[in-house]
N, CA, C and O of each residue as an XYZ file, in Angstrom:
488
protein
N      59.923     43.671    -27.237
C      59.551     45.072    -27.200
C      58.353     45.375    -28.106
O      57.514     46.188    -27.719
N      58.229     44.762    -29.297
C      57.069     45.069    -30.137
C      55.748     44.752    -29.450
O      54.766     45.468    -29.646
N      55.706     43.688    -28.645
C      54.485     43.325    -27.937
C      54.056     44.464    -27.011
O      52.875     44.809    -26.954
N      55.005     45.041    -26.294
C      54.696     46.146    -25.392
C      54.260     47.386    -26.166
O      53.383     48.125    -25.718
N      54.867     47.611    -27.314
C      54.483     48.765    -28.126
C      53.044     48.615    -28.593
O      52.279     49.579    -28.572
N      52.672     47.414    -29.013
C      51.282     47.168    -29.417
C      50.323     47.461    -28.276
O      49.289     48.102    -28.470
N      50.672     46.987    -27.082
C      49.819     47.197    -25.927
C      49.691     48.697    -25.613
O      48.594     49.188    -25.345
N      50.794     49.402    -25.649
C      50.781     50.842    -25.373
C      49.985     51.583    -26.436
O      49.183     52.459    -26.114
N      50.200     51.238    -27.693
C      49.440     51.873    -28.777
C      47.941     51.626    -28.614
O      47.131     52.523    -28.846
N      47.577     50.413    -28.217
C      46.179     50.071    -28.007
C      45.579     50.892    -26.858
O      44.460     51.394    -26.963
N      46.334     51.020    -25.766
C      45.850     51.809    -24.634
C      45.681     53.280    -25.014
O      44.709     53.921    -24.615
N      46.621     53.804    -25.777
C      46.527     55.202    -26.200
C      45.326     55.428    -27.110
O      44.670     56.467    -27.038
N      45.044     54.455    -27.960
C      43.941     54.594    -28.911
C      42.576     54.357    -28.263
O      41.594     55.003    -28.631
N      42.511     53.442    -27.308
C      41.216     53.018    -26.770
C      40.969     53.390    -25.311
O      39.893     53.111    -24.782
N      41.916     53.996    -24.668
C      41.741     54.309    -23.254
C      42.057     53.106    -22.387
O      42.321     52.011    -22.884
N      42.025     53.326    -21.104
C      42.380     52.227    -20.196
C      41.223     51.249    -20.057
O      40.066     51.659    -19.959
N      41.532     49.962    -20.049
C      40.473     48.962    -19.900
C      40.046     48.850    -18.438
O      40.784     49.240    -17.533
N      38.876     48.324    -18.225
C      38.417     48.019    -16.877
C      39.274     46.874    -16.345
O      39.705     46.007    -17.105
N      39.510     46.875    -15.071
C      40.268     45.782    -14.449
C      39.620     44.437    -14.745
O      40.308     43.430    -14.911
N      38.293     44.427    -14.812
C      37.571     43.178    -15.090
C      37.740     42.709    -16.527
O      37.391     41.575    -16.856
N      38.273     43.572    -17.383
C      38.445     43.219    -18.789
C      39.890     42.885    -19.152
O      40.159     42.481    -20.283
N      40.817     43.045    -18.221
C      42.210     42.733    -18.522
C      42.350     41.261    -18.875
O      41.770     40.409    -18.201
N      43.102     40.952    -19.909
C      43.309     39.535    -20.254
C      44.042     38.810    -19.128
O      45.111     39.241    -18.695
N      43.471     37.728    -18.669
C      44.089     36.957    -17.592
C      45.423     36.358    -18.023
O      46.281     36.068    -17.189
N      45.590     36.176    -19.320
C      46.838     35.603    -19.840
C      48.048     36.488    -19.570
O      49.185     36.040    -19.714
N      47.819     37.735    -19.180
C      48.941     38.627    -18.900
C      49.759     38.151    -17.712
O      50.916     38.541    -17.551
N      49.161     37.312    -16.881
C      49.923     36.734    -15.784
C      49.181     36.772    -14.474
O      48.131     37.403    -14.356
N      49.742     36.083    -13.476
C      49.101     36.020    -12.168
C      48.896     37.383    -11.506
O      48.064     37.509    -10.608
N      49.634     38.392    -11.929
C      49.452     39.722    -11.337
C      48.031     40.232    -11.553
O      47.519     41.002    -10.740
N      47.385     39.805    -12.651
C      45.999     40.225    -12.906
C      45.090     39.634    -11.824
O      44.165     40.298    -11.357
N      45.356     38.388    -11.428
C      44.574     37.772    -10.344
C      44.760     38.562     -9.047
O      43.796     38.807     -8.322
N      45.994     38.955     -8.761
C      46.258     39.746     -7.555
C      45.464     41.050     -7.583
O      44.901     41.460     -6.568
N      45.422     41.696     -8.739
C      44.673     42.944     -8.869
C      43.176     42.699     -8.676
O      42.486     43.504     -8.051
N      42.678     41.585     -9.215
C      41.264     41.249     -9.040
C      40.936     40.957     -7.576
O      39.875     41.349     -7.091
N      41.835     40.273     -6.872
C      41.614     40.030     -5.444
C      41.613     41.353     -4.686
O      40.814     41.534     -3.767
N      42.482     42.265     -5.049
C      42.480     43.579     -4.414
C      41.166     44.306     -4.641
O      40.620     44.925     -3.728
N      40.665     44.227     -5.868
C      39.373     44.833     -6.212
C      38.280     44.240     -5.324
O      37.477     44.978     -4.753
N      38.244     42.916     -5.206
C      37.237     42.269     -4.367
C      37.377     42.707     -2.914
O      36.386     43.077     -2.283
N      38.586     42.670     -2.380
C      38.791     43.007     -0.966
C      38.406     44.456     -0.683
O      37.920     44.772      0.403
N      38.624     45.336     -1.661
C      38.306     46.747     -1.470
C      36.817     47.037     -1.600
O      36.305     47.947     -0.948
N      36.112     46.270     -2.438
C      34.718     46.605     -2.749
C      33.699     45.591     -2.255
O      32.545     45.945     -2.017
N      34.105     44.335     -2.097
C      33.158     43.274     -1.762
C      32.337     42.812     -2.951
O      31.456     41.965     -2.806
N      32.614     43.356     -4.116
C      31.906     42.994     -5.348
C      32.318     41.588     -5.782
O      33.505     41.262     -5.772
N      31.342     40.746     -6.167
C      31.632     39.373     -6.605
C      32.196     39.282     -8.022
O      32.737     38.242     -8.398
N      32.084     40.333     -8.805
C      32.524     40.279    -10.206
C      33.985     39.846    -10.360
O      34.277     39.049    -11.252
N      34.911     40.332     -9.535
C      36.294     39.857     -9.680
C      36.440     38.365     -9.400
O      37.274     37.699    -10.014
N      35.639     37.836     -8.479
C      35.710     36.400     -8.181
C      35.229     35.604     -9.388
O      35.834     34.593     -9.746
N      34.157     36.048    -10.011
C      33.662     35.367    -11.214
C      34.727     35.380    -12.308
O      34.890     34.397    -13.031
N      35.443     36.481    -12.429
C      36.512     36.589    -13.442
C      37.639     35.612    -13.128
O      38.160     34.957    -14.030
N      38.016     35.511    -11.870
C      39.069     34.569    -11.466
C      38.610     33.134    -11.729
O      39.381     32.312    -12.224
N      37.372     32.843    -11.401
C      36.808     31.506    -11.621
C      36.871     31.123    -13.100
O      37.039     29.949    -13.429
N      36.738     32.093    -13.979
C      36.756     31.801    -15.418
C      38.084     31.213    -15.892
O      38.146     30.620    -16.969
N      39.142     31.370    -15.102
C      40.458     30.829    -15.469
C      40.651     29.381    -15.016
O      41.653     28.759    -15.371
N      39.724     28.839    -14.250
C      39.908     27.488    -13.696
C      40.145     26.390    -14.739
O      40.956     25.501    -14.481
N      39.486     26.403    -15.896
C      39.756     25.329    -16.857
C      41.210     25.288    -17.330
O      41.665     24.273    -17.857
N      41.920     26.368    -17.146
C      43.310     26.418    -17.601
C      44.222     25.517    -16.776
O      45.365     25.293    -17.175
N      43.763     24.995    -15.646
C      44.609     24.076    -14.872
C      44.901     22.803    -15.671
O      45.836     22.068    -15.355
N      44.099     22.549    -16.702
C      44.263     21.349    -17.521
C      44.838     21.642    -18.909
O      44.919     20.740    -19.743
N      45.231     22.873    -19.162
C      45.751     23.271    -20.473
C      47.152     22.692    -20.681
O      47.966     22.653    -19.758
N      47.406     22.258    -21.873
C      48.751     21.777    -22.239
C      49.259     22.630    -23.395
O      48.510     22.972    -24.310
N      50.532     22.965    -23.337
C      51.148     23.718    -24.429
C      51.033     25.228    -24.319
O      51.475     25.940    -25.220
N      50.453     25.734    -23.245
C      50.331     27.176    -23.045
C      50.687     27.463    -21.587
O      49.826     27.458    -20.708
N      51.970     27.710    -21.355
C      52.480     27.871    -19.998
C      51.817     29.044    -19.280
O      51.533     28.956    -18.086
N      51.572     30.126    -19.988
C      50.950     31.302    -19.378
C      49.574     30.960    -18.807
O      49.267     31.301    -17.665
N      48.759     30.292    -19.600
C      47.425     29.909    -19.117
C      47.508     28.874    -17.998
O      46.746     28.943    -17.033
N      48.409     27.935    -18.116
C      48.573     26.914    -17.084
C      48.941     27.555    -15.740
O      48.396     27.183    -14.701
N      49.865     28.518    -15.768
C      50.257     29.208    -14.538
C      49.100     29.998    -13.936
O      48.870     29.951    -12.727
N      48.380     30.715    -14.774
C      47.254     31.516    -14.289
C      46.147     30.601    -13.757
O      45.552     30.887    -12.718
N      45.872     29.511    -14.459
C      44.854     28.570    -13.991
C      45.207     27.988    -12.633
O      44.355     27.900    -11.750
N      46.455     27.594    -12.466
C      46.901     27.053    -11.184
C      46.847     28.090    -10.077
O      46.448     27.786     -8.953
N      47.247     29.314    -10.393
C      47.194     30.391     -9.403
C      45.749     30.727     -9.040
O      45.448     31.012     -7.881
N      44.859     30.692    -10.027
C      43.436     30.951     -9.757
C      42.880     29.886     -8.821
O      42.174     30.199     -7.862
N      43.199     28.631     -9.103
C      42.714     27.521     -8.274
C      43.196     27.675     -6.838
O      42.403     27.625     -5.897
N      44.504     27.863     -6.678
C      45.079     27.996     -5.338
C      44.492     29.202     -4.599
O      44.128     29.091     -3.429
N      44.399     30.335     -5.265
C      43.933     31.551     -4.585
C      42.454     31.453     -4.209
O      42.042     31.984     -3.178
N      41.659     30.784     -5.030
C      40.249     30.597     -4.675
C      40.115     29.715     -3.442
O      39.325     30.017     -2.547
N      40.878     28.628     -3.385
C      40.833     27.751     -2.211
C      41.270     28.531     -0.972
O      40.583     28.516      0.049
N      42.396     29.199     -1.063
C      42.938     29.933      0.070
C      41.975     31.001      0.569
O      41.742     31.115      1.772
N      41.417     31.778     -0.346
C      40.515     32.852      0.060
C      39.145     32.334      0.495
O      38.493     32.961      1.331
N      38.698     31.211     -0.050
C      37.430     30.617      0.388
C      37.537     30.125      1.826
O      36.565     30.179      2.580
N      38.714     29.647      2.202
C      38.949     29.197      3.575
C      38.938     30.392      4.529
O      38.397     30.310      5.631
N      39.536     31.495      4.097
C      39.724     32.645      4.973
C      38.552     33.629      5.002
O      38.370     34.356      5.979
N      37.762     33.650      3.931
C      36.715     34.666      3.798
C      35.409     34.012      3.351
O      35.296     33.560      2.211
N      34.434     33.961      4.239
C      33.150     33.332      3.934
C      32.508     33.890      2.653
O      31.939     33.111      1.888
N      32.574     35.207      2.384
C      31.968     35.712      1.141
C      32.574     35.109     -0.130
O      31.897     35.024     -1.155
N      33.835     34.694     -0.072
C      34.459     34.060     -1.241
C      33.837     32.679     -1.459
O      33.505     32.318     -2.588
N      33.682     31.916     -0.389
C      33.046     30.597     -0.520
C      31.614     30.754     -1.026
O      31.171     29.988     -1.882
N      30.902     31.728     -0.510
C      29.526     31.982     -0.949
C      29.495     32.310     -2.439
O      28.641     31.808     -3.170
N      30.417     33.144     -2.884
C      30.473     33.514     -4.306
C      30.812     32.300     -5.169
O      30.247     32.137     -6.251
N      31.718     31.454     -4.708
C      32.073     30.243     -5.467
C      30.860     29.336     -5.625
O      30.596     28.826     -6.714
N      30.140     29.140     -4.558
C      28.944     28.287     -4.627
C      27.897     28.889     -5.563
O      27.255     28.173     -6.332
N      27.732     30.201     -5.492
C      26.766     30.884     -6.354
C      27.143     30.733     -7.832
O      26.267     30.563     -8.680
N      28.428     30.793     -8.138
C      28.897     30.708     -9.524
C      28.671     29.333    -10.140
O      28.660     29.209    -11.364
N      28.492     28.306     -9.328
C      28.237     26.964     -9.866
C      27.016     26.945    -10.782
O      26.968     26.182    -11.747
N      26.040     27.778    -10.477
C      24.792     27.783    -11.248
C      24.918     28.444    -12.619
O      24.104     28.184    -13.505
N      25.915     29.284    -12.802
C      25.970     30.056    -14.050
C      27.195     29.778    -14.922
O      27.307     30.341    -16.011
N      28.090     28.945    -14.481
C      29.319     28.684    -15.232
C      29.167     27.465    -16.134
O      28.373     26.570    -15.842
N      29.928     27.427    -17.232
C      29.895     26.240    -18.099
C      30.553     25.033    -17.416
O      31.284     25.177    -16.436
N      30.276     23.853    -17.952
C      30.728     22.602    -17.358
C      32.241     22.556    -17.123
O      32.688     22.077    -16.080
N      33.034     23.049    -18.084
C      34.487     22.979    -17.918
C      34.961     23.816    -16.725
O      36.029     23.562    -16.167
N      34.170     24.804    -16.343
C      34.487     25.611    -15.164
C      33.938     24.927    -13.913
O      34.643     24.806    -12.911
N      32.689     24.484    -13.967
C      32.074     23.913    -12.767
C      32.770     22.636    -12.303
O      32.803     22.354    -11.105
N      33.321     21.869    -13.224
C      34.045     20.654    -12.825
C      35.204     21.008    -11.893
O      35.383     20.373    -10.854
N      35.984     22.012    -12.262
C      37.134     22.416    -11.444
C      36.652     23.194    -10.216
O      37.215     23.045     -9.131
N      35.624     24.017    -10.376
C      35.108     24.797     -9.252
C      34.580     23.886     -8.147
O      34.752     24.191     -6.967
N      33.950     22.792     -8.504
C      33.489     21.829     -7.491
C      34.683     21.276     -6.691
O      34.603     21.108     -5.474
N      35.772     21.003     -7.389
C      36.991     20.530     -6.719
C      37.534     21.595     -5.765
O      37.959     21.282     -4.653
N      37.515     22.835     -6.202
C      37.990     23.951     -5.376
C      37.162     24.031     -4.095
O      37.712     24.117     -2.997
N      35.853     24.002     -4.242
C      34.960     24.093     -3.087
C      35.175     22.910     -2.149
O      35.258     23.085     -0.933
N      35.265     21.712     -2.709
C      35.458     20.511     -1.881
C      36.782     20.577     -1.119
O      36.837     20.229      0.061
N      37.835     21.016     -1.782
C      39.136     21.096     -1.107
C      39.115     22.158     -0.006
O      39.658     21.942      1.077
N      38.491     23.299     -0.282
C      38.397     24.342      0.740
C      37.577     23.859      1.935
O      37.955     24.097      3.082
N      36.468     23.189      1.675
C      35.634     22.670      2.764
C      36.395     21.642      3.600
O      36.311     21.643      4.828
N      37.133     20.770      2.927
C      37.925     19.752      3.625
C      38.983     20.419      4.503
O      39.158     20.046      5.663
N      39.684     21.403      3.947
C      40.724     22.095      4.710
C      40.130     22.852      5.900
O      40.733     22.884      6.972
N      38.956     23.460      5.722
C      38.305     24.165      6.828
C      37.916     23.180      7.932
O      38.080     23.458      9.119
N      37.406     22.046      7.521
C      36.987     21.015      8.487
C      38.187     20.524      9.303
O      38.074     20.243     10.496
N      39.345     20.427      8.625
C      40.560     19.950      9.287
C      41.308     21.086     10.006
O      42.343     20.855     10.632
N      40.776     22.309      9.910
C      41.409     23.437     10.578
C      42.634     23.986      9.879
O      43.424     24.714     10.480
N      42.797     23.637      8.602
C      43.946     24.114      7.839
C      43.677     25.507      7.286
O      42.542     25.866      6.972
N      44.747     26.274      7.178
C      44.683     27.562      6.494
C      45.762     27.560      5.432
O      46.758     26.846      5.544
N      45.561     28.354      4.413
C      46.541     28.380      3.330
C      47.360     29.628      3.379
O      48.240     29.823      2.540
């Protein structure tokens, strides 16, 4: 309960944060909200935010980050297969992301391309 009180006190003092600023560690629900933002607006910013969680697929000792990283990876592959703008955004992000992100992002793109070639959907 104290954790929630801190969060509520922070929101009351500072106002509501932008969806793009919510800590991804709060859980996979933040990814769902970011996907909703993207689907509603077509803005690439939520995709870039989701991509930023990709290095967490290799995290040890932090279950929250590991879950979010895995969910980010899966959702990027799934949405890249289903929505061409997602694949385009993933490819575009390769140029601006740090190495720990681009290593996993390349895997995401390759897996999505392979699944599309084989006619698979997620």
